[in-house]
C-alpha positions in Angstrom: 175.6 147.0 35.7 177.6 143.9 35.2 179.3 143.9 31.7 180.5 140.9 29.7 184.1 141.8 30.4 183.3 142.0 34.0 181.4 138.8 34.2 184.4 137.1 32.7 186.8 138.4 35.0 184.8 137.5 38.0 184.3 133.8 36.7 188.1 133.7 36.3 188.8 134.9 39.8 186.3 132.5 41.1 187.8 129.8 39.3 191.4 130.8 41.0 189.8 130.8 44.3 188.2 127.3 43.6 191.9 126.1 42.9 193.0 127.3 46.5 189.9 125.7 47.9 187.9 128.8 48.9 184.9 128.7 46.4 183.4 127.1 43.5 183.6 128.6 39.9 180.6 129.6 38.2 179.6 129.3 34.5 180.6 131.8 32.2 178.5 134.1 29.9 179.2 134.9 26.3 180.5 138.3 25.6 178.2 141.0 24.0 178.1 141.2 20.4 179.1 144.1 18.4 177.2 145.7 15.6 177.5 148.7 13.2 177.2 152.2 14.6 173.7 153.7 14.4 173.1 157.0 12.7 171.6 160.2 14.0 170.1 161.9 11.1 167.5 164.4 11.4 163.9 162.9 10.8 162.4 164.1 7.6 159.5 166.5 7.3 160.1 168.3 10.7 159.7 171.9 11.1 162.8 174.1 11.2 165.1 171.2 11.1 168.7 171.8 10.9 171.9 169.6 9.7 173.0 167.2 12.1 175.9 168.7 14.2 175.3 172.2 13.5 174.4 174.7 16.4 171.3 177.0 16.1 171.7 180.5 17.6 171.4 180.4 21.2 171.0 183.1 23.7 171.0 183.6 27.7 167.6 182.4 27.7 168.4 179.1 25.8 169.2 176.1 27.9 172.4 174.4 27.2 172.4 171.4 25.1 174.5 169.4 27.9 174.1 168.9 31.6 177.9 169.7 32.0 179.5 166.4 32.4 182.9 166.7 30.8 182.7 163.0 29.8 179.6 163.3 27.8 179.3 166.9 26.9 175.9 166.5 24.9 174.3 164.4 27.4 171.5 165.7 29.3 170.5 169.5 29.0 170.7 172.7 31.0 168.1 175.2 31.9 165.4 173.0 33.6 165.1 170.0 36.1 162.6 167.2 35.3 160.4 166.3 38.1 158.1 163.7 36.3 157.8 161.7 33.3 154.3 160.5 31.8 155.1 157.9 29.0 152.4 156.7 27.0 153.8 154.2 24.7 152.5 151.6 21.9 154.8 149.0 20.6 154.3 146.4 18.0 156.9 143.7 17.8 156.1 142.6 14.3 156.7 146.1 12.5 159.2 147.2 15.5 157.0 150.4 15.5 157.1 152.6 18.6 154.6 155.4 18.8 154.8 157.3 22.1 153.5 160.6 23.9 155.8 161.6 26.6 154.7 164.5 28.9 157.6 166.0 30.9 157.0 168.0 34.1 159.9 170.3 34.8 160.9 173.4 36.6 163.0 176.0 34.9 166.2 177.0 36.5 166.7 179.9 34.4 164.4 181.9 32.2 163.9 179.7 29.2 162.8 180.8 25.6 164.3 177.6 24.3 165.6 174.3 25.7 166.6 170.7 24.5 165.5 167.4 25.1 167.7 164.2 24.2 165.9 162.3 21.3 167.7 159.7 19.0 165.7 159.1 15.7 162.0 159.0 15.4 159.6 161.6 13.7 158.5 164.0 16.0 154.9 165.2 15.0 153.9 167.5 17.9 155.4 169.4 20.6 153.5 171.7 23.1 154.6 173.6 26.0 151.9 174.4 28.7 149.2 173.0 26.1 150.1 175.5 23.5 151.9 174.6 20.3 155.7 174.9 20.5 158.3 175.2 17.6 160.9 172.5 17.5 163.8 171.4 15.5 166.4 168.5 15.3 170.0 168.8 15.9 171.5 165.3 15.7 170.4 163.7 19.2 169.0 167.0 20.4 165.3 167.9 20.0 165.5 171.8 20.4 162.0 173.1 21.6 161.0 176.9 21.3 158.5 177.8 23.9 155.3 179.7 22.7 156.2 182.2 25.6 159.1 182.8 28.0 159.3 180.4 30.7 160.2 182.2 34.0 163.0 180.8 36.1 161.4 178.8 38.8 158.3 178.2 36.9 156.9 174.8 36.5 156.1 173.7 32.9 155.1 170.8 31.0 156.3 169.7 27.6 154.5 167.0 25.6 156.2 165.4 22.7 154.3 163.1 20.3 156.6 160.9 18.3 156.9 157.6 16.3 159.3 155.4 14.4 161.6 152.2 14.6 163.8 152.6 17.7 167.6 152.5 16.6 169.6 151.5 19.6 173.2 152.7 20.3 175.2 150.3 18.4 178.9 149.2 18.3 179.7 151.2 21.4 183.0 150.7 23.1 181.3 150.6 26.5 178.7 148.0 25.8 178.2 147.1 22.3 174.5 147.4 21.9 172.3 149.2 24.3 169.1 151.2 24.4 165.8 150.1 22.8 166.7 146.8 21.2 163.9 145.2 19.1 163.6 141.5 19.9 161.8 138.8 18.1 158.7 138.8 20.5 159.1 142.4 22.0 162.0 144.7 23.2 165.3 144.3 25.5 165.5 147.9 27.0 168.7 148.6 28.9 169.9 152.3 28.8 173.1 152.8 30.6 174.9 155.0 30.0 173.0 157.2 27.8 170.4 155.0 25.9 167.1 156.4 27.2 167.1 158.9 24.4 166.6 155.9 21.9 163.0 155.5 23.4 161.7 158.7 24.8 162.6 162.4 24.7 164.5 163.0 28.2 167.0 164.8 30.1 169.4 161.8 29.6 171.9 162.0 32.4 171.7 160.5 35.7 172.1 164.1 37.5 168.4 164.9 36.7 166.3 162.1 38.2 162.5 162.0 38.3 159.6 160.0 39.0 157.7 157.9 36.0 154.3 156.6 34.9 154.2 154.2 32.1 151.2 153.2 30.1 152.5 150.7 27.5 150.3 149.2 24.9 151.3 145.8 23.1 149.6 143.1 21.4 147.5 140.7 23.4 149.7 137.8 24.8 152.6 140.1 25.1 153.8 141.3 28.6 155.1 145.0 29.0 157.4 145.1 32.1 158.5 148.5 33.5 159.9 150.0 36.7 158.1 150.3 39.7 154.7 148.5 40.5 151.7 148.1 38.3 149.3 150.8 39.0 146.4 149.1 37.6 145.4 145.7 36.2 146.2 145.1 32.6 143.4 145.9 30.3 142.7 144.1 26.9 140.6 145.5 24.0 140.7 144.8 20.3 143.5 142.4 20.5 145.9 144.9 22.3 146.8 145.0 26.2 147.7 148.2 28.0 149.9 147.9 31.4 150.2 150.7 33.7 153.4 150.9 35.9 154.5 153.6 38.3 157.8 154.3 39.7 157.2 156.7 42.6 160.9 157.1 43.7 163.1 159.5 41.8 165.1 157.3 39.0 167.8 158.3 36.4 167.0 158.1 33.0 169.2 155.2 32.2 167.4 153.1 34.9 164.1 153.2 33.0 162.7 150.3 30.9 159.9 149.0 29.0 160.9 145.6 28.3 158.2 143.6 26.5 157.9 140.0 25.2 156.6 136.6 26.2 157.3 136.0 29.9 156.3 133.7 32.7 155.7 135.8 35.8 155.9 135.0 39.6 154.7 137.7 42.2 154.6 137.5 46.0 156.4 139.0 49.1 159.9 138.3 50.4 160.2 136.9 54.0 161.0 140.5 55.3 157.9 142.0 53.6 159.0 143.3 50.3 156.9 142.6 47.3 158.8 140.6 44.5 158.3 140.4 40.8 160.1 138.0 38.7 159.8 137.2 35.1 161.5 135.0 32.7 161.4 134.5 29.1 160.1 130.9 28.4 163.5 129.8 27.4 164.6 130.4 30.8 161.4 128.9 32.6 163.4 126.8 34.8 165.2 129.8 36.3 162.0 131.7 37.4 161.7 130.1 40.9 165.4 130.5 41.5 165.3 134.2 40.2 162.3 134.8 42.5 163.6 133.2 45.6 167.1 134.6 45.4 166.1 138.0 44.8 163.8 138.0 47.8 166.5 136.5 50.0 169.3 138.7 48.8 167.2 141.9 49.1 166.3 140.9 52.6 169.9 140.3 53.5 171.1 143.6 52.0 168.6 145.5 54.5 170.7 144.1 57.3 174.0 145.4 55.7 173.0 148.3 53.7 169.8 149.8 55.6 166.2 149.8 54.5 165.4 148.8 51.2 164.8 152.1 49.3 162.1 151.1 46.8 158.5 149.4 47.0 159.4 146.2 45.2 162.3 144.0 44.3 162.9 141.2 41.6 164.5 140.7 38.0 163.7 139.8 34.7 165.6 137.2 32.3 165.1 137.8 28.6 166.1 135.9 25.7 168.4 138.4 24.2 172.3 137.6 24.3 173.4 140.9 25.5 176.0 139.3 27.8 175.5 141.8 30.6 173.1 142.5 33.3 171.8 146.2 34.2 170.2 147.2 37.3 167.0 148.7 36.1 165.4 150.4 39.1 163.2 147.7 40.9 163.6 145.3 37.8 167.3 144.1 37.4 167.6 142.7 33.8 169.8 139.6 32.8 170.4 139.5 29.1 170.3 136.0 27.6 171.6 134.0 30.9 170.2 132.6 33.9 172.2 134.5 36.7 173.8 132.9 39.9 173.3 134.3 43.2 176.5 136.4 43.1 175.3 138.3 40.0 172.0 138.8 41.4 173.5 140.2 44.6 175.6 142.5 42.5 172.5 143.9 40.8 170.4 144.0 44.0 173.1 146.0 45.7 172.9 148.5 43.0 169.4 149.5 44.0 171.0 151.1 46.9 174.4 152.1 45.3 173.6 153.4 41.7 169.8 153.6 41.8 168.9 155.2 45.1 172.4 156.8 45.4 173.0 158.0 41.9 176.3 159.5 40.6 176.2 163.1 39.6 178.9 162.7 37.0 180.1 159.6 35.0 183.7 160.1 36.7 182.3 158.8 39.9 181.0 155.4 38.4 183.2 153.5 40.9 180.8 154.4 43.6 178.2 152.2 41.7 180.3 149.5 40.4 182.9 149.2 43.2 180.0 149.0 45.9 178.1 146.4 43.9 181.4 144.4 43.4 182.2 144.6 47.1 178.9 143.4 47.7 179.4 140.1 45.8 182.3 139.5 48.1 180.2 140.2 51.1 177.6 137.8 49.6 179.9 135.1 49.2 181.4 135.4 52.6 177.8 135.5 54.0 177.0 132.1 52.2 180.1 130.3 53.3 182.2 130.9 50.3 185.4 133.1 49.8 185.5 135.7 52.5 185.9 139.4 51.3 189.3 139.3 52.6 190.1 136.2 50.5 188.9 137.9 47.5 190.7 140.9 48.2 194.0 139.1 48.6 193.3 137.1 45.2 192.7 140.2 43.5 195.6 142.3 44.8 198.0 139.2 44.0 197.5 139.5 40.3 200.4 142.0 39.6 200.2 142.0 35.8 196.6 142.8 35.7 195.9 146.0 33.4 193.6 147.5 36.2 196.6 148.8 37.8 197.3 151.1 35.1 193.6 152.3 35.0 192.8 154.7 37.9 189.0 153.9 38.6 188.4 157.4 40.0 189.1 158.9 36.5 187.1 156.4 34.1 187.8 156.9 30.3 184.4 157.9 28.5 185.1 155.1 26.0 185.9 152.5 28.4 183.5 153.3 31.4 183.0 149.7 32.3 186.7 148.8 32.5 187.4 146.1 35.2 189.3 148.5 37.4 186.2 150.4 38.0 184.6 147.2 39.4 187.5 145.4 41.0 189.9 148.4 42.1 186.5 150.1 43.5 185.9 146.9 45.4 189.6 146.8 46.6 189.3 150.5 47.7 186.3 149.7 49.9 188.0 146.6 51.5 191.2 148.8 52.1 189.0 151.3 53.7 187.3 148.6 55.9 191.0 147.5 56.9 192.0 151.0 57.9 188.9 152.0 60.0 187.7 148.8 61.1 184.4 146.8 60.8 182.2 148.8 63.0 183.0 152.1 61.5 183.1 150.7 58.0 179.5 149.2 58.1 178.1 152.2 60.1 179.7 154.4 57.3 177.9 152.3 54.5 174.6 152.6 56.2 175.1 156.2 56.9 176.1 156.7 53.3 172.8 155.0 52.0 170.4 156.8 54.6 172.2 160.4 54.0 171.8 160.6 50.3 168.8 158.3 49.7 167.2 159.1 46.5 170.1 161.8 45.7 173.1 162.2 43.7 176.6 161.8 45.2 180.2 162.3 44.3 183.5 160.4 45.3 184.5 163.9 47.6 181.3 163.4 49.6 182.0 159.8 50.2 185.5 160.5 51.3 184.4 163.4 53.7 181.9 161.0 55.3 184.5 158.4 55.7 186.8 160.7 57.4 184.0 162.3 59.5 182.7 158.8 60.5 186.0 157.4 61.4 188.0 160.3 62.6 190.9 159.4 60.3 192.7 161.1 57.5 191.8 159.0 54.5 192.6 160.9 51.3 196.0 159.2 50.7 194.3 155.9 50.9 191.6 157.0 48.3 194.1 158.6 46.0 196.3 155.4 45.8 193.3 153.1 45.2 191.3 155.5 43.0 193.3 158.0 41.3 197.0 156.5 40.7 197.9 154.4 37.6 200.1 152.1 39.9 199.3 149.1 42.1 199.0 150.4 45.7 201.3 149.3 48.6 199.6 147.3 51.4 200.3 148.9 54.7 
């Protein structure tokens, strides 16, 4: 993720470096717009509905309504782990109607008589578990499913939800403004960090529960549907509608899933290193298509030499004509909202494919492991391409004594201000301070080991600190405490 505030800060830093003769500044991007908050009222006419915010009676065979993240207590759900989503979706940009059937393959981690899925809005017409009709009710953004019979601990099961309605994105968020499924004039712009997947499909909407995905997306003929992974079959058109089939065979957090649709120019091919590339731009940004394609290929190949093998089966990016003011690292398909990205931003989003997408945080409190790493990757890319070195970027950021990031510990992000610049810049500063402490050889060995050891898994700050100490043979907790957990500007050694 590169939020509007982060973009503005980055450009300001580059401008300062330009003044001292180290690197040219880049063009700024307009900040994200704010809108009124979306409602979460229960859809009418559903069986067993409850007033939003009330709690149905729960027992020891009922999955918890949250996965256990203290920052977002109702995000995700307890009682099961999802293995795979099969999403059959039909979207009409003219009416903004989305109709879906979501088949969710999961494994019970306790005996389950009832469990929740996250879903915002929509009318749910049918729910089945194991092919049999299941009871369901709505509690705000929780879809509470009553199984037709007890699901035993460790048993696999499939829950299928049929639903339809006009998607209602998260609005007026203190984190990103508007996110989730956002209708556009010719389709939809879909970016779900941190918890917007529930605005377009029922899910266990938290990064701790990753799964593989199949997408079958039907749109009017002439509209392109883009999802994660690779196309599993050629598009098929019948009766004025085209169906696109995509498959992401690697585990993916729900907030990284997308079904972005609209008019797009598309370029495909292979990077010099042999990685398939898919780049798409709204016609307004047609002139940026070749740059997006070429730089995405070049940067992905370069990161394999720094971070280790690319963890997925394709790379690329999408530029849509929606003035989001931010970019998001949708797995295999980073998306840029309403601007043509420069190479630094592309480097940031593609670094996330390792740090954030393959290695995914267990709780939002560890977000710096995503954004600090991606921001430091910008510095490494600048150095690689003859711009400011990572050391110069470190010195410039550290010299700003009055920056409010010094009062915001990035290791303890605030739920209402997740994407504060401290999470990005102080996170990157912590990594460079670590590099200075342990030396280049140990640092880059550590980064590759970190990416390889936890590939496709979930990670925490404690695990990174432990690996850093094990790799370097040094006591590093005071360093991480100063840079990540204290509301003060650390002293340089």
